N, C-alpha and C positions, 0 to 999 in steps of 0.2 A: 370202133373206138372211142375212147372216152372224148367228150367236147372240151375243147378250151373254155376254162372258166377262171376268172380273176379270183385268185383264193386268198383266203384270210385266216389270220391265226386267232386262237382263243384269247388272246391277252387284248388284241385292239382290231376292231373290225373297221377297215378303212372306208371312208366315203367314196363311192365312185364320181361323184360330181365335184369338179372343182380340185381335184388333186392330180399329183403326178402320176398316182395309181390308174387313172383312167387311160392315160397314155401307154402305161406299161402293160396294160391287160386288155385293152380294147381293139386291138390290131389296128390302131390309126382311126376308128371311128369316133368323131368328134360330136356326133349328135347327142342331143339332151338326153339324158337317162332318166334316173328315178326320182322319187319325193315328189311332193306337191300333189298327190292323188287324192288326199284325204283333207278336206276343209273343215272337218268337224273338230279338229285339236286332237284326236288321237292319232297315235302312231299307226300307220298302215303297214301291216306285215303279211307276206305273201308266204305259205308254208307249202311243202311239196306234199305229205303225208299225214295222218292223224298224228302220230306220235309227237311230231314237231308242232301240230297246232295245239295239242295239248300242253306242251311245256311253254309254248308263247303265250298262250292263256293264263297259265297258272301263274306265271312270272309277271305279266304284264297287266293282268287285271284289266279293270276299266280305263286304262291308259292306253290300250292296244285294240285294234281292229284287225281280226286274224282273217285271212281269207285262204281256205284250202285249195289248191289246183288240182289235185287228183281226188276225185270223191270217193267216197266209201263204195267198195265192192266193184271199183274199176282194176282193171290189172294195170298197175302203175308203170311196168315197162313199156307197154306199148300205147298207153293213153295219148291222145293228142288233144293240145291245148286249142280252144277255141281263138278267133282272133281278139275277142273282147278280154278273154284271159291273159293273152299276150300283153295288151295294153294295160290291164291292172296290174300286171308283173312289173311292167316297166315303169308305173307311176308310185310302185310301193316304196316305203322308206327303208324296208328291210325284207329280205327273203331269207328263209332257213331252208336249206336242201342239202343233198348228198349228191354231188357231182357224179354222172355216169348213172343213177338209177333210172331217170326219166330222160331219154334223148330229147323229148319235146320241151321239157323245161330248161335243159342245157342250151338248146336252141334259141329260145325265148330269151334268155338271160343274155347270150351274145348279142341278139338283135335288139334288145330294149332293155338294158340294165337297170336294175333298181339301185335305190341310193345307197345300199349296202348289201352285202350277203355274208352269211354264217355258212360254211360249207362244212358238213359233219365229218367229211371225210378226211378233214384237215386236223381234226380234234381228237378222234380215237385212233387206236392201233388198229390197222386195217389188217383183215385176214384175206389170203387168197385161196383160191379154188383148190381143194385136194384134186388128187389125179382122177378120182371117180366123180367128182363134181363138175370137170369140165364137160361140155357137149360134145358127143361123139364126132359132130363135123369138124369140131374145132382141134381135134386132137392131131390133125394132119398138118397144123400150122406149124409156124417156126418156134415150137417149143412154148415155154410159159410166159405168157404176156403181162407185163408188169402192171397193166391198165385192168385185167380180169380180176377185180377183187370182188369180195361178196358185197354187195351193195346194201344189205339189208342191215345196216348200221345202227337202227334203232332198237335193234335186238341185243345190242352190246351192252348189256344191263349194268354191269361194274363201272362202265364208263360214261352212262348218261349224266351222272352228276356234273361231269366236266361239260357236258354240252348246256346244261342247265346254266352253268355259271358264264358261259360263252356267251348265251342269248340275252342273260342278265347284263352284262358288259356292254353288248351291243345297243341295247336300248337304252342304257344308261348314256352312253356316247351320243345317240340321236335326242335323247330328251334328259339332259342334266338335272331338271328340275324334279324328275322322279327317280333319280339314281339310287336314293337311300330305299324307297320302295321296291326297285328291282332287285337290289341287293338283298334284301330281307326275304322276298319271296324265291329267289333263287336259291338262298340258302335253305328255305324250308322245304323247297322241291328235292334239294339235294339230299337232305337228311331223310326223306321218305324213300327216295331212290336207293340209298346205302342200306336202309333196313330192308328193303326188297331183295337186294343182292345178299345180304345176310340170311334172310329166310330161302332164298335159293340155296346158298352155299350149304346151310345147315340143312335143309330139307331134302337135299341131293347126295348128302354125304354117306349114307349108308343105304346101299341098294343091291337087290338081288342080280341086277343087270346093269351095266353101263353103257348098254347100246341099244339105241331106237333106231326103227325103220321108219322113212318118210318119203313120200313120193317126189317132192320138191325140195330139195336140201337148202333150205332157208334158215335153219336154225343153228347153223354153225358156229355163231357167236357165243349161242347158249352153249353148245355142246364144249367149245374150247374153254370157257369160262369155269365151268363146273365139272371138268374132266369127265365128260361122256363123249360118244361118238355117234354121230349119225350116219346111216347108210343111206343114200340118196338114190332113188329110182331113176330119175332125170338128172339131167345138169342143172346147172344154174338158169340157164334159158329156160324158162317154163313152157316155152313154145313148142320145144322139141318134144317127139314121142321116144320112149327108150326102144332100143331095137330087142329083138327075141334073145339076143346074147345076152343083153345087159339084164334083162329080166331074169334069166335062168341064174346068172352071176348073183342077182339079189338074192334071188330064191335059195341059193347055196348059203350064202353068208346069215340069210334070216335063220335057216335050220341050224347052222353052227352056233350061233349065238344064242339060240333058244328063243327068239323074238314071239312075243304073244300077241303084238299090235302092229299095225300099220297106220301111220299118221297121214293124214293130209292137211296141207296148212292152209291158213288164209282162205281165200276165194277159190282156190283151184279145184279142178274137177275131179271128184273122188272116183273116177271110173278106174283109174289105174290101181287104186287102193282097194277096190272091190274085188277085181280080177286077182290080185295077189291074195287077198284075204281067201278068197274061194280055192285057191290053189293049195294053199299052205295051212288052212285052217285057223286064220288070224281074225282077231276082232279089228274093226275100223274105228278110227277116233280121229278128233280134230285138234290142231294147235292153231292158236289165233296169231296171225302175224302182226296184229294190233293196227293193221291199216283199214280195215273195213267197219271202225266203230262209228257210231252215231254221235254227233256233236253234244258235248256235255257228259260223256262216258268216261269213267276215272282210268285213265289208263294203267295205273298200278293194281287195279281190281281185275283187269284183263289179263296181266301178267301173274297174279297169283291163281287165277284159273288154270293158265298154262302149267303152273308148278303143280298144282293138285292132279292135272291130268298126266303130267311126266311121273310123278310119285306113283301113281297107281299103275301105270304100265310099267314101270321099272322094279316096281315090288320094293319101294324104299320103306324103310322102319316107320312104325307108326306115329312114334313121338319123339322126332329128333330135337336136340337141344336148340331153345332159341325160336322154333317154328311156332307162329300164333297158332292158337286151335282153329281160327277160321281158314287156314291154309291146309288142314288136313283133308282126308277123303271128304266126298259130298256129304253134307251133313244131313243126317236122318233122326228123325224123333227117337227117344229113347223105347217108346213102346209103339210100334207099328199097328194100325188096325188089321185085324184078321181077314183071311180070304173069304169069310162068312160074312164080312160087314157090307154096307151098302154098294161099295165098288172097291175092287181089288184087280189091279193089272199088273203083271210082272213080265220083265225082260222083252218089252215090246220092240218089234223092229217093224217100219213101216217103209216101204218104198213104192212110189208113185211114179209113173211114166219113166221108169228107170232111173229116179233120184231117190236117194237114200232121204227120209225126212226124219225118222226117229229111230234111234239106236239105244236098245238096252234099257227101255225106260221102266222104270218102277213108280206107281202111282196108287194110294189108296186113300179112302175117304171112309171114316168110321162113322158109327151111329150118333146123330145128333151133331156132327162136325161140319165146320164150315172150311174148305180149304180154297184158297185162291190158287190160280195157276198164271204164273208171271213170266214175261220175257219179251225180246224185241220182236219186232215185225220178223217173220220167217223163221222163227225159233221153233216152231212146230205146235204151238198150243192149240189152235183148232184142230189140227190134224189128230193129235192125241185125244181130244174131247170126242171126235166122230169115230176114232179106232175104238173106243172104248163103248160106244153105243152100236158098233156094228155097222157104221155108214160107210166106212172104207176099210178095205181089206187089212188084216195084220198078216205079216210075213212071218213072224215069229213070236213066241211068246203067248200068254193066254189072258184072257180078261174074265172075270166073273161078277156078276150084279146080284147081289143078295146070296152070294154062295153058289149061284148057277151059272153055268156056262151061256154064251150069248143066245144060243140055239133055244134054251129053255128059260131064258131070263124073264123075270116077272114084270112085263113092260107097263101094266096098268099102275106099278107104284113108281114110276118114273116120269119126270116132266122135263122138258127140254126146250130151251130158246136158243136157236141159232143166230148166228150174226145176223145183223139188219142186213139184207139184200135186194136188190130191186129184180123183179121176174115179170113174166108175162101174164097178163091178168087171165083168170080162169072162169068158172061159172060166178057169177055175180052174188056175192054174199055180203050181209052186213056184219059189223063189227060184233054184235051180240051174237049170231049165229056161228061165228069163227071162235068165239070163247067158248059157248056152249059145246063146240065139237070137241073140246078138250077132254069132256067127261064121257063120252059116248061108249068107251071100250071097258067102262067098268059097272054098267047098270046102275045100282043104288051105290051111292058114294056118301062120304061126310061133307058138310059144308066146309067153306073156305076156312072158317075159324072156330070149326066145332059143330056138333049136331049132324042129323042126317037128313037127305034130300033125296027126291027122286031124280031119276035119270034125266041129264040135261036140264037142271032147274034155271028157270030164267032168272029167279031171285039171286041164286048164287052167282050165277055169269054177272049179272049186274053188279053185285058186291066186288067181285074181282075188278070189273072195269073201273068201279069207283076208287078203289086201291090205287090205281094208276092214273086218275084224274082224268078218264075218258067217259065216265057213264053218259055225259050230254051227246056222245057220238054213237050210241049203242045202235041206233036205227041207220046209221049213216054207211053206205057201201064202202067196203075197204078200199076199192078201187079209188076212191076220191080222198081218201086219208093221205097227210104227209108221211115222210119217210119214218120220222120220230112216232107219230101216232100209230102208224103199223107196227114199229117195234113194240109199243105199248100194249097193243092188241095181244101179240104172241107173248108177252109176259103173263097178262090176264089168263091168257088160254092155258098156259103151263100152271099157274097158280090154283086156277079151279079144279083141276084134277085132286088136289090136297097130296102131291106125291110125298114119298117117304125119302126118295133121292130127287133132288133139283139140280139141274146142269145148265148152266148157263154160261153163255159164250158171247163176251162183251156186250151184256145187257143194256147198258146205261148209255151206249152211243147214240148220240142224236135227242136225247132226253134232257128236259129242263130240270134244273137245281131240285125244285119243289117236289116234283115227283120222284126224283131219284131217292130224296129223304124218305116219303111215304114208302116207296117200294123197300128201303132197306129196314125201314121199321116194321114191315109185314114178314120179311124174311126173320127178323129177329123173334118176332110171335111163334113163326113156324118152327125155328130152331128149338124154343123152348117147348114145342111140343112133340119135338124128336126127329124134325126132317133134317136129312143131311144135305150140304150143299157144296157143290163144286162150281165155281165161278170163274172165268177167264176174265182178267182185269188189265187194263193199261196204267189205270191210277187208282190208288187204293184208299184214298182220304176217306169217302163214305163207308165203305165196307172196314175198315180197320178195326172198330171196336168188336165186330163181329168173328173176325179170322181167328181161328185156331192155329191155323198153319199155313205156310207159303210154300210152294213148289215152283222153283225157277228152272224154265229150259234155256238153254243156250246152244244154238246149233244141233237141235234134236235130242239133246242129253239133259238129265237132270242135274244140275250143279249145285242146288240148293233145296232142302227139305226140312223145314224147320220154322221158328219164329220168323215173323215178318221180317225182312233184311232191311237194314239202315238204307237211308238215300245215299248216292254216291257223295263222297266229302267234295265240297266245294262247288257243287252245283246247285245247292240252295232247294233240292227238292224234299218231298216228304217220303218218310219210310215207304219202301216197296214201289216206288216209282222206277220205271224202267225207260223213262226218256223218249216215250212215244207222243207225248203232249197231246192226247185226245181229251178235250174238254167239254162239259156239257153245253150245249147252246139252248137259248130260247127255242120253244116249240111255237108256232108251227115250224117245223123244218123244211127244206125245200121239196115239192111234190115229187114223188117218184112211182112208178108203177109197182103195184103189189100183188101177191100171189092170192089166188082164190080158194075156197074152201077146200078142193080136190088136191090143191098143190103145196098143202102146208107141210107135209112130211119133207124131211131134208132130201135133197138130191143125192142118189146114190144108195140110200137106205132101202132095202129090197123087203118083200113079203111081210111076215107078222111083225118085224120090228118096226118097219115103217109106219104100219097101219097102227100099231098100238101107240106108240109114242105120239102119232099124229091124231089120235082118237078117232080113227075110222073104221076100226074093224067091230 
């Protein structure tokens, strides 16, 4: 049942302290409540989930300090607050919540009420669970419980401008000096949200189907607003498993409606979707419930990605009136590199330990092209790189390197720098020996910047170390190097091969800025000589002048393939940043154990692929 919560209208948010409202809705508890928790001068606001955090920070700006109660990737309905969080909530000037979403938050507000509360359930038009959205265990209860509404209120996109207005009014009441700022910011946010609603309305107006299959029916507000129908496999309670009868019923509905995709939303387990997909021959895709975003992520950009996903699944018309070009199907370049280019991967699916990591991924790198692979942590970037190099198995799809399948790939033409990682030490080796090993598979090769040299040339290896500002450590055992220095050795080892395709997985982590600049300058010269580069990045500033394209992954799918995307509005970042905030640090970095000469090939790569990329065959 829904917890009792002091309720507030969007017109005026009543202060809980020192008003008659306290007696009316605190069950006689006269203990001191909210306010006074922040002595910095900023309004302290506790928010339940990320969409409310985003609204508060967009509207309040520097005048507010928002604290999100339920972290990203946590299950909001079952999350338990710590005693410290309960205390912080009670000290907050304002809380923005939806009553009944999180029982723990509701209980904390009763126990230790904040200064004021904006309850989104009082602002929007609530929708109640359809018959098939009720949990099967609850169907024997006494009919339709008026409290059992759909708690995913932040997905009621057409009504979010009203929520923005209510938050602005609440902040203005607490901080009258900032009223004009709050009003202006709320109006600006409302305008963007209205444009988003228009894009959804236009983008979903003409579609081949208006029905979508979803494991957890959390997109009811979206379906109702835009004349769609969601078929939920489970009920609104995500903890319940569907019965065999329900699965059979859903299967019949999906076949009758001609469904081609089954969605799993938010952070829910995709296992149910995978089972249905296998039985019915469906694709599996993801819809973002908007609650798992990292701080600073633009909420509207996430909602736009959902629109793109829905349009693709429902077969909506390509150019609906009023739909910005950025919201059409995932962006691809006008001319894709051919399968005979340095790297061409198509329709890749990767499942590791029973978990789907990549779904239907296409990736190409053309001759002399520098391509950045971007995305948040966990989006599948490193897995994609490792799949393209044969390090992890591909469940479906194919990879070709220079036109050849992986079992016949010309490994001597490929250089690879994995993520920096600590590992047990092996045979003691010096930095120079490790770098020289990078050329052993090729016999006679070209020098780093031109010319020819003999097998494992000391001079060329020293040249590569010099590029990485590490020639002074050439004779030093790698076991004694810092983590950042070890990373630089691995980069030098890849460079000394003079590869035609260079694959770099977060190569600049832990490296000082001067070395990064020297490294990028070397990449620029190699590019001019025809080398192709695929580089996984968190921050793109140093590489931006070199980039021909950027490929962005989200939840294991390509959501952008084209020019370097702009930074999220309002975040103040640079183009292409994905808000992971990995910054260069002065070297030396903290000492870490490093791998020896015999262990430099990436874990999981077997046979000739490992040896050839590792330079040991």
